C-alpha angles and dihedrals in degrees: 000000000000120000115212129191129187124194134177096214096184093214116002093208089064092044101049095098088058101031100057097048090047091050093048092048100044102030100196113194092232129020126192117198129190134192095021088159090208136110118236094266091048091052091051091049093047101048111349097105092043092051091049090051091051091052099253126141109208145192126194132190109192144155104190121248097026139042118346128165133201140191123204124187141180092183101059135297110217135162095014115200124192108208112345134259111293095015106164121228131231136244086000129014093254095053102084109182125221097256106122139044127165140175141169110264116185090336097314124103107229122195124202106199139184103187117207113266097228092219100206131013109258095016124128088252090055090053089047090054092053093047090048091053092049090053089049090053090053091048092052091049090050093048093048116256094224090067098037136098119192114198137171151056101337096174092217129101101217096213143001089266087066095066128059094235122007091201091060090061099042111136094013133108123263093048107050120124090239094055092045091050090051090052092045089055089059092048092046091063085082106287130130127220099234097204095052092044087058100035106020098173107017130111102257121161133177101190134046128177107244092222129088094015092287094153095049089050091046091236101152149120136244104228101136109084144181114205119182142176108276095236090065092059114093125136139338141226138153126218116170138021127218122193119213120198140180134176115259118270136288089063140122108275089231093063095092124131138183112230123206114263127185122235113250122208116222088009114207119227091256134031131204121231090250088067093061122098105203122200091242138006091237090057093061094070093050104041142078122219140203132163119243114195126200125203122235097193135069092268144087120284120168134178140156143231129197137273122216132146086294109023124061130208123269136197127177135195135176110209120211117205 
């Protein structure tokens, strides 16, 4: 089995105090990162030596202040590709942004992707997003969908079930029929949406706006996805629960903490706040919570945490081969 994790870190420099302890503790076989916001030299300076010490090979495709994606592997990192064939540029065709990196890890091509946001429906950036997705579809077909895993911040909610209220997003990007069709074309190459294979009808989100108590109200979107070749997808189970917490914004991005969480046998797909066991009573009024489940079998299991000013999104999968 190969365990894969994908995380939109929203500035790796700010996330290092949390990222490295997590990586050392959990030791996924493959890690996909998005929005590192570093160039390649900056990534190497920030975490290169630590990754080497932990036994990870790594590849980074960055451009400095914006974007940036990385792929870390303990099971091989062969045939690394920055971007993919036919990747369009923005704002001009020659300006290819740092939004995709892939490599073959233990025989499977894994993509770490940060799909363009689209900004406004009908804008040039929206058209760029659609062109980018079409090129991604062609790249997946060329690589062979059966031996491919696509991970990352896709910036599209695949269906109305993936947003808290479809009416609230009417007329905006991330939910338009055209974007969803472009994403469906990628999936239809022979991939499976891991979350919906596990929880086909449940309310599962990966992103919440940090304002107006959106996370506490569970008013979010599912826009971070793991798509994998269907023959990898077998069974599901969950074993342990980890609680991630951060003080409410505004706050220094270094003020993250890991609160104690009890293990739950036969863990349900969602937990209520009453089931948490915080490290202190005072922490409860200043922290945000989300369950993160880890699989104990040779199968996929995928869940999400929240992103705010301080806490990024998470998704996990355990790949059976």
